[in-house]
TIVO-2410 file (N, C-alpha, C; in nm, 3 decimals):
# residues 184
REC num residu      c1      c2      c3 atome chaine
REC   1      M   0.082  -0.119   0.000     N      A
REC   1      M   0.000   0.000   0.000    CA      A
REC   1      M   0.087   0.126   0.000     C      A
REC   2      Q   0.200   0.119   0.076     N      A
REC   2      Q   0.287   0.236   0.086    CA      A
REC   2      Q   0.362   0.262  -0.043     C      A
REC   3      N   0.373   0.159  -0.131     N      A
REC   3      N   0.447   0.174  -0.254    CA      A
REC   3      N   0.366   0.241  -0.364     C      A
REC   4      L   0.237   0.255  -0.345     N      A
REC   4      L   0.154   0.317  -0.447    CA      A
REC   4      L   0.185   0.466  -0.455     C      A
REC   5      T   0.191   0.516  -0.578     N      A
REC   5      T   0.217   0.658  -0.595    CA      A
REC   5      T   0.092   0.738  -0.560     C      A
REC   6      D   0.112   0.867  -0.539     N      A
REC   6      D  -0.001   0.954  -0.510    CA      A
REC   6      D  -0.100   0.955  -0.627     C      A
REC   7      N  -0.046   0.956  -0.749     N      A
REC   7      N  -0.134   0.957  -0.866    CA      A
REC   7      N  -0.220   0.831  -0.870     C      A
REC   8      T  -0.159   0.717  -0.839     N      A
REC   8      T  -0.233   0.590  -0.839    CA      A
REC   8      T  -0.342   0.590  -0.733     C      A
REC   9      L  -0.306   0.637  -0.614     N      A
REC   9      L  -0.406   0.642  -0.506    CA      A
REC   9      L  -0.522   0.734  -0.543     C      A
REC  10      M  -0.490   0.850  -0.600     N      A
REC  10      M  -0.598   0.944  -0.634    CA      A
REC  10      M  -0.684   0.889  -0.746     C      A
REC  11      M  -0.624   0.815  -0.839     N      A
REC  11      M  -0.704   0.752  -0.945    CA      A
REC  11      M  -0.799   0.650  -0.885     C      A
REC  12      Q  -0.752   0.578  -0.781     N      A
REC  12      Q  -0.840   0.480  -0.714    CA      A
REC  12      Q  -0.952   0.551  -0.640     C      A
REC  13      V  -0.921   0.667  -0.579     N      A
REC  13      V  -1.025   0.747  -0.513    CA      A
REC  13      V  -1.126   0.792  -0.618     C      A
REC  14      S  -1.074   0.836  -0.731     N      A
REC  14      S  -1.161   0.882  -0.839    CA      A
REC  14      S  -1.254   0.772  -0.889     C      A
REC  15      D  -1.203   0.648  -0.883     N      A
REC  15      D  -1.283   0.533  -0.927    CA      A
REC  15      D  -1.376   0.480  -0.818     C      A
REC  16      G  -1.377   0.544  -0.701     N      A
REC  16      G  -1.472   0.506  -0.598    CA      A
REC  16      G  -1.414   0.441  -0.474     C      A
REC  17      D  -1.284   0.413  -0.472     N      A
REC  17      D  -1.221   0.354  -0.352    CA      A
REC  17      D  -1.184   0.468  -0.257     C      A
REC  18      L  -1.281   0.513  -0.180     N      A
REC  18      L  -1.265   0.633  -0.099    CA      A
REC  18      L  -1.170   0.613   0.020     C      A
REC  19      D  -1.144   0.489   0.058     N      A
REC  19      D  -1.050   0.463   0.169    CA      A
REC  19      D  -0.908   0.511   0.136     C      A
REC  20      K  -0.876   0.514   0.008     N      A
REC  20      K  -0.742   0.557  -0.032    CA      A
REC  20      K  -0.719   0.706  -0.004     C      A
REC  21      L  -0.825   0.781   0.010     N      A
REC  21      L  -0.810   0.922   0.044    CA      A
REC  21      L  -0.746   0.939   0.181     C      A
REC  22      G  -0.772   0.844   0.271     N      A
REC  22      G  -0.709   0.847   0.404    CA      A
REC  22      G  -0.558   0.834   0.395     C      A
REC  23      L  -0.511   0.751   0.304     N      A
REC  23      L  -0.366   0.738   0.285    CA      A
REC  23      L  -0.306   0.869   0.233     C      A
REC  24      L  -0.376   0.930   0.139     N      A
REC  24      L  -0.327   1.057   0.086    CA      A
REC  24      L  -0.327   1.164   0.196     C      A
REC  25      Y  -0.429   1.161   0.281     N      A
REC  25      Y  -0.435   1.255   0.392    CA      A
REC  25      Y  -0.314   1.236   0.484     C      A
REC  26      E  -0.286   1.113   0.519     N      A
REC  26      E  -0.171   1.087   0.607    CA      A
REC  26      E  -0.039   1.130   0.543     C      A
REC  27      R  -0.027   1.114   0.414     N      A
REC  27      R   0.097   1.152   0.346    CA      A
REC  27      R   0.116   1.303   0.337     C      A
REC  28      H   0.009   1.376   0.321     N      A
REC  28      H   0.023   1.517   0.284    CA      A
REC  28      H  -0.030   1.616   0.386     C      A
REC  29      K  -0.085   1.571   0.497     N      A
REC  29      K  -0.145   1.666   0.591    CA      A
REC  29      K  -0.042   1.763   0.648     C      A
REC  30      K   0.078   1.716   0.676     N      A
REC  30      K   0.181   1.806   0.732    CA      A
REC  30      K   0.227   1.909   0.630     C      A
REC  31      R   0.244   1.865   0.505     N      A
REC  31      R   0.286   1.959   0.399    CA      A
REC  31      R   0.182   2.069   0.382     C      A
REC  32      L   0.055   2.028   0.378     N      A
REC  32      L  -0.050   2.126   0.359    CA      A
REC  32      L  -0.064   2.216   0.481     C      A
REC  33      F  -0.050   2.157   0.601     N      A
REC  33      F  -0.057   2.239   0.723    CA      A
REC  33      F   0.052   2.346   0.719     C      A
REC  34      G   0.174   2.306   0.687     N      A
REC  34      G   0.284   2.401   0.678    CA      A
REC  34      G   0.260   2.507   0.573     C      A
REC  35      F   0.202   2.467   0.461     N      A
REC  35      F   0.170   2.562   0.355    CA      A
REC  35      F   0.073   2.668   0.406     C      A
REC  36      F  -0.035   2.624   0.468     N      A
REC  36      F  -0.135   2.719   0.517    CA      A
REC  36      F  -0.079   2.802   0.632     C      A
REC  37      Y  -0.005   2.738   0.720     N      A
REC  37      Y   0.051   2.808   0.835    CA      A
REC  37      Y   0.148   2.916   0.791     C      A
REC  38      N   0.232   2.884   0.695     N      A
REC  38      N   0.330   2.981   0.646    CA      A
REC  38      N   0.266   3.090   0.562     C      A
REC  39      L   0.145   3.070   0.520     N      A
REC  39      L   0.073   3.176   0.450    CA      A
REC  39      L   0.010   3.273   0.550     C      A
REC  40      G   0.028   3.246   0.679     N      A
REC  40      G  -0.019   3.341   0.780    CA      A
REC  40      G  -0.143   3.298   0.854     C      A
REC  41      N  -0.187   3.178   0.833     N      A
REC  41      N  -0.305   3.129   0.904    CA      A
REC  41      N  -0.262   3.075   1.040     C      A
REC  42      N  -0.348   3.088   1.140     N      A
REC  42      N  -0.313   3.032   1.271    CA      A
REC  42      N  -0.330   2.880   1.266     C      A
REC  43      P  -0.275   2.808   1.366     N      A
REC  43      P  -0.279   2.661   1.359    CA      A
REC  43      P  -0.418   2.602   1.347     C      A
REC  44      S  -0.514   2.657   1.418     N      A
REC  44      S  -0.650   2.604   1.412    CA      A
REC  44      S  -0.710   2.620   1.272     C      A
REC  45      V  -0.692   2.738   1.215     N      A
REC  45      V  -0.744   2.763   1.080    CA      A
REC  45      V  -0.669   2.676   0.979     C      A
REC  46      S  -0.539   2.660   0.999     N      A
REC  46      S  -0.460   2.577   0.907    CA      A
REC  46      S  -0.510   2.433   0.907     C      A
REC  47      E  -0.541   2.380   1.025     N      A
REC  47      E  -0.596   2.244   1.032    CA      A
REC  47      E  -0.729   2.235   0.958     C      A
REC  48      D  -0.814   2.336   0.979     N      A
REC  48      D  -0.943   2.337   0.910    CA      A
REC  48      D  -0.925   2.342   0.758     C      A
REC  49      L  -0.830   2.422   0.714     N      A
REC  49      L  -0.808   2.436   0.570    CA      A
REC  49      L  -0.754   2.306   0.510     C      A
REC  50      V  -0.670   2.237   0.585     N      A
REC  50      V  -0.621   2.106   0.537    CA      A
REC  50      V  -0.740   2.013   0.515     C      A
REC  51      Q  -0.829   2.010   0.612     N      A
REC  51      Q  -0.946   1.923   0.598    CA      A
REC  51      Q  -1.034   1.968   0.481     C      A
REC  52      N  -1.045   2.099   0.463     N      A
REC  52      N  -1.124   2.149   0.351    CA      A
REC  52      N  -1.066   2.106   0.216     C      A
REC  53      V  -0.933   2.099   0.209     N      A
REC  53      V  -0.869   2.052   0.085    CA      A
REC  53      V  -0.913   1.909   0.055     C      A
REC  54      F  -0.914   1.825   0.158     N      A
REC  54      F  -0.950   1.685   0.134    CA      A
REC  54      F  -1.100   1.667   0.110     C      A
REC  55      V  -1.180   1.752   0.170     N      A
REC  55      V  -1.323   1.749   0.140    CA      A
REC  55      V  -1.344   1.789  -0.007     C      A
REC  56      R  -1.269   1.889  -0.049     N      A
REC  56      R  -1.280   1.933  -0.189    CA      A
REC  56      R  -1.226   1.826  -0.285     C      A
REC  57      M  -1.119   1.757  -0.244     N      A
REC  57      M  -1.067   1.647  -0.327    CA      A
REC  57      M  -1.174   1.540  -0.345     C      A
REC  58      L  -1.243   1.511  -0.237     N      A
REC  58      L  -1.350   1.411  -0.244    CA      A
REC  58      L  -1.462   1.457  -0.336     C      A
REC  59      K  -1.497   1.584  -0.322     N      A
REC  59      K  -1.606   1.640  -0.402    CA      A
REC  59      K  -1.572   1.641  -0.551     C      A
REC  60      Y  -1.447   1.675  -0.582     N      A
REC  60      Y  -1.407   1.689  -0.722    CA      A
REC  60      Y  -1.319   1.573  -0.769     C      A
REC  61      R  -1.331   1.458  -0.704     N      A
REC  61      R  -1.245   1.344  -0.738    CA      A
REC  61      R  -1.260   1.300  -0.883     C      A
REC  62      K  -1.376   1.317  -0.940     N      A
REC  62      K  -1.398   1.275  -1.079    CA      A
REC  62      K  -1.325   1.364  -1.178     C      A
REC  63      S  -1.288   1.484  -1.135     N      A
REC  63      S  -1.216   1.574  -1.226    CA      A
REC  63      S  -1.067   1.543  -1.232     C      A
REC  64      Y  -1.020   1.455  -1.142     N      A
REC  64      Y  -0.878   1.419  -1.143    CA      A
REC  64      Y  -0.853   1.323  -1.258     C      A
REC  65      T  -0.762   1.362  -1.347     N      A
REC  65      T  -0.736   1.282  -1.466    CA      A
REC  65      T  -0.610   1.198  -1.456     C      A
REC  66      G  -0.525   1.228  -1.358     N      A
REC  66      G  -0.400   1.155  -1.346    CA      A
REC  66      G  -0.289   1.213  -1.431     C      A
REC  67      E  -0.321   1.313  -1.509     N      A
REC  67      E  -0.218   1.380  -1.590    CA      A
REC  67      E  -0.151   1.485  -1.504     C      A
REC  68      G  -0.023   1.494  -1.511     N      A
REC  68      G   0.050   1.591  -1.431    CA      A
REC  68      G   0.074   1.538  -1.291     C      A
REC  69      S   0.130   1.621  -1.211     N      A
REC  69      S   0.169   1.584  -1.076    CA      A
REC  69      S   0.051   1.594  -0.980     C      A
REC  70      F   0.037   1.495  -0.891     N      A
REC  70      F  -0.066   1.500  -0.789    CA      A
REC  70      F  -0.042   1.620  -0.697     C      A
REC  71      A   0.086   1.643  -0.662     N      A
REC  71      A   0.118   1.754  -0.571    CA      A
REC  71      A   0.074   1.887  -0.631     C      A
REC  72      A   0.094   1.904  -0.761     N      A
REC  72      A   0.051   2.029  -0.825    CA      A
REC  72      A  -0.100   2.043  -0.817     C      A
REC  73      W  -0.173   1.936  -0.843     N      A
REC  73      W  -0.320   1.937  -0.836    CA      A
REC  73      W  -0.364   1.969  -0.693     C      A
REC  74      M  -0.300   1.905  -0.596     N      A
REC  74      M  -0.337   1.925  -0.456    CA      A
REC  74      M  -0.308   2.069  -0.411     C      A
REC  75      F  -0.191   2.122  -0.447     N      A
REC  75      F  -0.159   2.258  -0.404    CA      A
REC  75      F  -0.241   2.362  -0.479     C      A
REC  76      R  -0.280   2.333  -0.601     N      A
REC  76      R  -0.370   2.424  -0.672    CA      A
REC  76      R  -0.504   2.430  -0.598     C      A
REC  77      M  -0.549   2.315  -0.553     N      A
REC  77      M  -0.672   2.309  -0.475    CA      A
REC  77      M  -0.654   2.381  -0.341     C      A
REC  78      A  -0.536   2.364  -0.280     N      A
REC  78      A  -0.508   2.431  -0.153    CA      A
REC  78      A  -0.508   2.582  -0.169     C      A
REC  79      R  -0.453   2.631  -0.278     N      A
REC  79      R  -0.456   2.775  -0.304    CA      A
REC  79      R  -0.600   2.824  -0.313     C      A
REC  80      N  -0.682   2.749  -0.383     N      A
REC  80      N  -0.822   2.790  -0.397    CA      A
REC  80      N  -0.893   2.788  -0.262     C      A
REC  81      V  -0.866   2.687  -0.180     N      A
REC  81      V  -0.927   2.679  -0.047    CA      A
REC  81      V  -0.884   2.799   0.036     C      A
REC  82      N  -0.756   2.835   0.028     N      A
REC  82      N  -0.705   2.950   0.104    CA      A
REC  82      N  -0.772   3.079   0.057     C      A
REC  83      Y  -0.781   3.097  -0.074     N      A
REC  83      Y  -0.846   3.218  -0.127    CA      A
REC  83      Y  -0.992   3.224  -0.084     C      A
REC  84      D  -1.060   3.112  -0.094     N      A
REC  84      D  -1.201   3.109  -0.056    CA      A
REC  84      D  -1.220   3.141   0.091     C      A
REC  85      H  -1.131   3.086   0.174     N      A
REC  85      H  -1.140   3.113   0.319    CA      A
REC  85      H  -1.124   3.261   0.347     C      A
REC  86      H  -1.021   3.322   0.290     N      A
REC  86      H  -0.995   3.464   0.318    CA      A
REC  86      H  -1.099   3.554   0.254     C      A
REC  87      K  -1.153   3.510   0.145     N      A
REC  87      K  -1.262   3.586   0.084    CA      A
REC  87      K  -1.383   3.583   0.177     C      A
REC  88      K  -1.406   3.469   0.239     N      A
REC  88      K  -1.521   3.451   0.328    CA      A
REC  88      K  -1.506   3.532   0.457     C      A
REC  89      V  -1.391   3.528   0.516     N      A
REC  89      V  -1.372   3.597   0.645    CA      A
REC  89      V  -1.315   3.737   0.630     C      A
REC  90      G  -1.290   3.779   0.509     N      A
REC  90      G  -1.232   3.910   0.488    CA      A
REC  90      G  -1.082   3.902   0.490     C      A
REC  91      K  -1.021   4.011   0.479     N      A
REC  91      K  -0.875   4.011   0.470    CA      A
REC  91      K  -0.813   4.044   0.605     C      A
REC  92      E  -0.862   3.978   0.709     N      A
REC  92      E  -0.804   4.000   0.840    CA      A
REC  92      E  -0.667   3.936   0.850     C      A
REC  93      R  -0.584   4.000   0.920     N      A
REC  93      R  -0.451   3.945   0.942    CA      A
REC  93      R  -0.457   3.846   1.057     C      A
REC  94      V  -0.391   3.736   1.042     N      A
REC  94      V  -0.388   3.635   1.147    CA      A
REC  94      V  -0.247   3.622   1.201     C      A
REC  95      A  -0.240   3.560   1.312     N      A
REC  95      A  -0.112   3.549   1.381    CA      A
REC  95      A  -0.007   3.480   1.296     C      A
REC  96      Q   0.112   3.532   1.300     N      A
REC  96      Q   0.226   3.472   1.232    CA      A
REC  96      Q   0.315   3.411   1.340     C      A
REC  97      G   0.383   3.307   1.309     N      A
REC  97      G   0.471   3.248   1.409    CA      A
REC  97      G   0.570   3.155   1.347     C      A
REC  98      V   0.621   3.072   1.426     N      A
REC  98      V   0.720   2.975   1.382    CA      A
REC  98      V   0.651   2.859   1.315     C      A
REC  99      S   0.704   2.815   1.202     N      A
REC  99      S   0.645   2.703   1.133    CA      A
REC  99      S   0.667   2.574   1.212     C      A
REC 100      P   0.580   2.474   1.193     N      A
REC 100      P   0.597   2.348   1.265    CA      A
REC 100      P   0.733   2.284   1.239     C      A
REC 101      E   0.786   2.303   1.118     N      A
REC 101      E   0.916   2.245   1.088    CA      A
REC 101      E   1.025   2.309   1.173     C      A
REC 102      D   1.011   2.440   1.199     N      A
REC 102      D   1.112   2.511   1.275    CA      A
REC 102      D   1.094   2.495   1.425     C      A
REC 103      A   0.976   2.453   1.469     N      A
REC 103      A   0.949   2.443   1.612    CA      A
REC 103      A   1.035   2.336   1.678     C      A
REC 104      N   1.080   2.240   1.602     N      A
REC 104      N   1.158   2.131   1.658    CA      A
REC 104      N   1.308   2.149   1.637     C      A
REC 105      M   1.352   2.274   1.623     N      A
REC 105      M   1.494   2.298   1.603    CA      A
REC 105      M   1.571   2.250   1.724     C      A
REC 106      G   1.676   2.173   1.702     N      A
REC 106      G   1.757   2.122   1.812    CA      A
REC 106      G   1.844   2.232   1.869     C      A
REC 107      S   1.900   2.207   1.985     N      A
REC 107      S   1.985   2.307   2.047    CA      A
REC 107      S   2.122   2.305   1.980     C      A
REC 108      E   2.185   2.418   1.965     N      A
REC 108      E   2.316   2.429   1.902    CA      A
REC 108      E   2.423   2.430   2.011     C      A
REC 109      D   2.542   2.380   1.977     N      A
REC 109      D   2.652   2.384   2.074    CA      A
REC 109      D   2.694   2.528   2.100     C      A
REC 110      D   2.699   2.601   1.995     N      A
REC 110      D   2.743   2.740   2.009    CA      A
REC 110      D   2.621   2.829   2.025     C      A
REC 111      L   2.606   2.886   2.144     N      A
REC 111      L   2.487   2.966   2.173    CA      A
REC 111      L   2.479   3.089   2.082     C      A
REC 112      N   2.592   3.153   2.056     N      A
REC 112      N   2.590   3.272   1.970    CA      A
REC 112      N   2.543   3.239   1.829     C      A
REC 113      E   2.592   3.127   1.778     N      A
REC 113      E   2.550   3.085   1.644    CA      A
REC 113      E   2.400   3.058   1.641     C      A
REC 114      A   2.352   2.995   1.747     N      A
REC 114      A   2.209   2.965   1.755    CA      A
REC 114      A   2.127   3.092   1.761     C      A
REC 115      L   2.174   3.189   1.840     N      A
REC 115      L   2.101   3.316   1.849    CA      A
REC 115      L   2.101   3.389   1.716     C      A
REC 116      E   2.215   3.386   1.646     N      A
REC 116      E   2.223   3.452   1.516    CA      A
REC 116      E   2.128   3.384   1.416     C      A
REC 117      Q   2.126   3.251   1.420     N      A
REC 117      Q   2.036   3.179   1.330    CA      A
REC 117      Q   1.890   3.211   1.361     C      A
REC 118      Q   1.859   3.219   1.490     N      A
REC 118      Q   1.722   3.254   1.527    CA      A
REC 118      Q   1.687   3.394   1.481     C      A
REC 119      G   1.785   3.485   1.495     N      A
REC 119      G   1.763   3.622   1.450    CA      A
REC 119      G   1.739   3.628   1.300     C      A
REC 120      N   1.822   3.555   1.225     N      A
REC 120      N   1.804   3.550   1.080    CA      A
REC 120      N   1.673   3.484   1.042     C      A
REC 121      A   1.639   3.376   1.112     N      A
REC 121      A   1.512   3.308   1.082    CA      A
REC 121      A   1.395   3.401   1.109     C      A
REC 122      F   1.406   3.477   1.218     N      A
REC 122      F   1.299   3.573   1.248    CA      A
REC 122      F   1.289   3.678   1.138     C      A
REC 123      L   1.406   3.729   1.094     N      A
REC 123      L   1.403   3.831   0.988    CA      A
REC 123      L   1.350   3.774   0.857     C      A
REC 124      V   1.385   3.650   0.825     N      A
REC 124      V   1.332   3.588   0.702    CA      A
REC 124      V   1.181   3.574   0.711     C      A
REC 125      K   1.133   3.531   0.827     N      A
REC 125      K   0.987   3.517   0.844    CA      A
REC 125      K   0.919   3.653   0.837     C      A
REC 126      K   0.982   3.753   0.897     N      A
REC 126      K   0.926   3.889   0.893    CA      A
REC 126      K   0.925   3.940   0.749     C      A
REC 127      A   1.037   3.919   0.677     N      A
REC 127      A   1.044   3.963   0.538    CA      A
REC 127      A   0.942   3.889   0.453     C      A
REC 128      L   0.927   3.761   0.479     N      A
REC 128      L   0.829   3.681   0.404    CA      A
REC 128      L   0.687   3.732   0.428     C      A
REC 129      S   0.660   3.773   0.551     N      A
REC 129      S   0.525   3.822   0.582    CA      A
REC 129      S   0.496   3.956   0.516     C      A
REC 130      L   0.603   4.029   0.480     N      A
REC 130      L   0.584   4.159   0.416    CA      A
REC 130      L   0.572   4.150   0.264     C      A
REC 131      L   0.600   4.032   0.209     N      A
REC 131      L   0.584   4.014   0.064    CA      A
REC 131      L   0.437   4.012   0.027     C      A
REC 132      P   0.404   4.054  -0.094     N      A
REC 132      P   0.266   4.036  -0.141    CA      A
REC 132      P   0.229   3.887  -0.141     C      A
REC 133      T   0.103   3.857  -0.125     N      A
REC 133      T   0.057   3.719  -0.111    CA      A
REC 133      T   0.103   3.629  -0.225     C      A
REC 134      D   0.096   3.677  -0.348     N      A
REC 134      D   0.134   3.591  -0.461    CA      A
REC 134      D   0.281   3.553  -0.456     C      A
REC 135      K   0.367   3.647  -0.415     N      A
REC 135      K   0.510   3.616  -0.406    CA      A
REC 135      K   0.540   3.527  -0.287     C      A
REC 136      K   0.472   3.551  -0.175     N      A
REC 136      K   0.490   3.465  -0.058    CA      A
REC 136      K   0.450   3.322  -0.091     C      A
REC 137      E   0.339   3.310  -0.160     N      A
REC 137      E   0.288   3.178  -0.195    CA      A
REC 137      E   0.384   3.102  -0.287     C      A
REC 138      I   0.439   3.170  -0.384     N      A
REC 138      I   0.528   3.101  -0.478    CA      A
REC 138      I   0.658   3.060  -0.409     C      A
REC 139      L   0.706   3.141  -0.313     N      A
REC 139      L   0.825   3.102  -0.238    CA      A
REC 139      L   0.796   2.985  -0.146     C      A
REC 140      L   0.679   2.982  -0.087     N      A
REC 140      L   0.643   2.869  -0.001    CA      A
REC 140      L   0.637   2.740  -0.082     C      A
REC 141      L   0.582   2.748  -0.201     N      A
REC 141      L   0.574   2.629  -0.287    CA      A
REC 141      L   0.713   2.585  -0.333     C      A
REC 142      S   0.797   2.681  -0.365     N      A
REC 142      S   0.929   2.648  -0.419    CA      A
REC 142      S   1.029   2.609  -0.311     C      A
REC 143      K   1.041   2.689  -0.208     N      A
REC 143      K   1.149   2.670  -0.110    CA      A
REC 143      K   1.106   2.586   0.011     C      A
REC 144      Y   0.983   2.603   0.058     N      A
REC 144      Y   0.941   2.529   0.176    CA      A
REC 144      Y   0.879   2.394   0.138     C      A
REC 145      R   0.800   2.390   0.034     N      A
REC 145      R   0.735   2.266  -0.008    CA      A
REC 145      R   0.817   2.193  -0.112     C      A
REC 146      E   0.921   2.259  -0.164     N      A
REC 146      E   1.017   2.199  -0.257    CA      A
REC 146      E   0.953   2.140  -0.382     C      A
REC 147      L   0.853   2.209  -0.432     N      A
REC 147      L   0.793   2.165  -0.558    CA      A
REC 147      L   0.883   2.206  -0.673     C      A
REC 148      K   0.877   2.130  -0.779     N      A
REC 148      K   0.958   2.159  -0.897    CA      A
REC 148      K   0.889   2.271  -0.977     C      A
REC 149      F   0.969   2.338  -1.061     N      A
REC 149      F   0.916   2.452  -1.135    CA      A
REC 149      F   0.799   2.412  -1.225     C      A
REC 150      H   0.807   2.293  -1.285     N      A
REC 150      H   0.695   2.254  -1.373    CA      A
REC 150      H   0.567   2.232  -1.290     C      A
REC 151      E   0.583   2.185  -1.164     N      A
REC 151      E   0.465   2.168  -1.077    CA      A
REC 151      E   0.409   2.304  -1.036     C      A
REC 152      I   0.498   2.398  -1.007     N      A
REC 152      I   0.454   2.533  -0.972    CA      A
REC 152      I   0.383   2.596  -1.091     C      A
REC 153      G   0.438   2.572  -1.209     N      A
REC 153      G   0.373   2.622  -1.331    CA      A
REC 153      G   0.233   2.566  -1.348     C      A
REC 154      E   0.217   2.435  -1.317     N      A
REC 154      E   0.083   2.375  -1.324    CA      A
REC 154      E  -0.013   2.441  -1.225     C      A
REC 155      I   0.037   2.467  -1.104     N      A
REC 155      I  -0.047   2.527  -1.001    CA      A
REC 155      I  -0.089   2.668  -1.040     C      A
REC 156      L   0.007   2.744  -1.092     N      A
REC 156      L  -0.020   2.884  -1.123    CA      A
REC 156      L  -0.080   2.905  -1.261     C      A
REC 157      G  -0.081   2.799  -1.341     N      A
REC 157      G  -0.135   2.812  -1.477    CA      A
REC 157      G  -0.041   2.887  -1.569     C      A
REC 158      C   0.090   2.862  -1.552     N      A
REC 158      C   0.188   2.927  -1.639    CA      A
REC 158      C   0.293   2.824  -1.680     C      A
REC 159      T   0.387   2.866  -1.761     N      A
REC 159      T   0.493   2.775  -1.807    CA      A
REC 159      T   0.597   2.756  -1.697     C      A
REC 160      E   0.679   2.653  -1.715     N      A
REC 160      E   0.788   2.628  -1.621    CA      A
REC 160      E   0.884   2.749  -1.618     C      A
REC 161      G   0.911   2.805  -1.734     N      A
REC 161      G   1.001   2.921  -1.742    CA      A
REC 161      G   0.943   3.041  -1.668     C      A
REC 162      A   0.814   3.063  -1.684     N      A
REC 162      A   0.750   3.175  -1.614    CA      A
REC 162      A   0.754   3.153  -1.462     C      A
REC 163      A   0.739   3.027  -1.420     N      A
REC 163      A   0.745   2.996  -1.277    CA      A
REC 163      A   0.886   3.026  -1.223     C      A
REC 164      K   0.989   2.991  -1.302     N      A
REC 164      K   1.126   3.021  -1.259    CA      A
REC 164      K   1.146   3.171  -1.242     C      A
REC 165      V   1.095   3.246  -1.338     N      A
REC 165      V   1.110   3.392  -1.331    CA      A
REC 165      V   1.037   3.447  -1.209     C      A
REC 166      R   0.917   3.397  -1.183     N      A
REC 166      R   0.841   3.447  -1.067    CA      A
REC 166      R   0.911   3.413  -0.936     C      A
REC 167      V   0.968   3.292  -0.926     N      A
REC 167      V   1.042   3.256  -0.805    CA      A
REC 167      V   1.163   3.346  -0.789     C      A
REC 168      H   1.235   3.368  -0.899     N      A
REC 168      H   1.354   3.454  -0.894    CA      A
REC 168      H   1.316   3.595  -0.849     C      A
REC 169      R   1.210   3.649  -0.904     N      A
REC 169      R   1.168   3.785  -0.866    CA      A
REC 169      R   1.122   3.790  -0.720     C      A
REC 170      A   1.053   3.687  -0.676     N      A
REC 170      A   1.008   3.683  -0.537    CA      A
REC 170      A   1.128   3.675  -0.443     C      A
REC 171      L   1.229   3.594  -0.480     N      A
REC 171      L   1.350   3.585  -0.398    CA      A
REC 171      L   1.423   3.719  -0.392     C      A
REC 172      K   1.428   3.785  -0.505     N      A
REC 172      K   1.493   3.915  -0.512    CA      A
REC 172      K   1.422   4.015  -0.420     C      A
REC 173      D   1.292   4.016  -0.423     N      A
REC 173      D   1.214   4.104  -0.334    CA      A
REC 173      D   1.233   4.065  -0.188     C      A
REC 174      L   1.234   3.935  -0.161     N      A
REC 174      L   1.255   3.888  -0.024    CA      A
REC 174      L   1.393   3.933   0.027     C      A
REC 175      R   1.493   3.918  -0.057     N      A
REC 175      R   1.629   3.960  -0.020    CA      A
REC 175      R   1.633   4.109   0.011     C      A
REC 176      S   1.567   4.187  -0.072     N      A
REC 176      S   1.565   4.332  -0.053    CA      A
REC 176      S   1.498   4.369   0.080     C      A
REC 177      I   1.386   4.308   0.109     N      A
REC 177      I   1.315   4.336   0.235    CA      A
REC 177      I   1.400   4.289   0.353     C      A
REC 178      F   1.462   4.171   0.339     N      A
REC 178      F   1.546   4.118   0.446    CA      A
REC 178      F   1.660   4.216   0.478     C      A
REC 179      L   1.727   4.267   0.375     N      A
REC 179      L   1.838   4.360   0.398    CA      A
REC 179      L   1.791   4.489   0.463     C      A
REC 180      Q   1.673   4.535   0.425     N      A
REC 180      Q   1.617   4.656   0.489    CA      A
REC 180      Q   1.590   4.630   0.637     C      A
REC 181      L   1.536   4.513   0.667     N      A
REC 181      L   1.507   4.480   0.807    CA      A
REC 181      L   1.636   4.463   0.887     C      A
REC 182      E   1.738   4.408   0.823     N      A
REC 182      E   1.864   4.382   0.891    CA      A
REC 182      E   1.937   4.510   0.929     C      A
REC 183      T   1.923   4.614   0.848     N      A
REC 183      T   1.993   4.739   0.875    CA      A
REC 183      T   1.921   4.825   0.978     C      A
REC 184      R   1.799   4.790   1.014     N      A
REC 184      R   1.726   4.869   1.114    CA      A
REC 184      R   1.780   4.850   1.251     C      A
***
């Protein structure tokens, strides 16, 4: 069961084997939680949005064709769920914090190095929060979720080359904001 690809499992869900959706949930719930959390949603909302993605997958399972990457299809759906949520509740700002991946950072031998890393991590998170939503989202998909450019292109509805350019521009903007924050 663990050897089945995501595409195979989703095709089985599409064909009516709904139990396979549970396997997909177990495989991807942390990735999706981190995606929503890093977009600025609080943990409770992030959990709800993860569940909404899987409810939507179930609802639209017949539209899954198996062409392209499952991750791209799932994150495209996650983007839509996020947009719908914020459209529904308005554009309120929600708490920002440390991502679940960073919460388990081990202790460093050198305290100064650890403090510097924490300071830089804080500045990166602050700079990321100041980026426009579209640029923040593309960086989360590229750098935090480690999707390939062709998958990002599928999600955004653009070519692989356009996705590379957008990631490059978002990184450039992030670097600029980071340097401004660092000099303060």
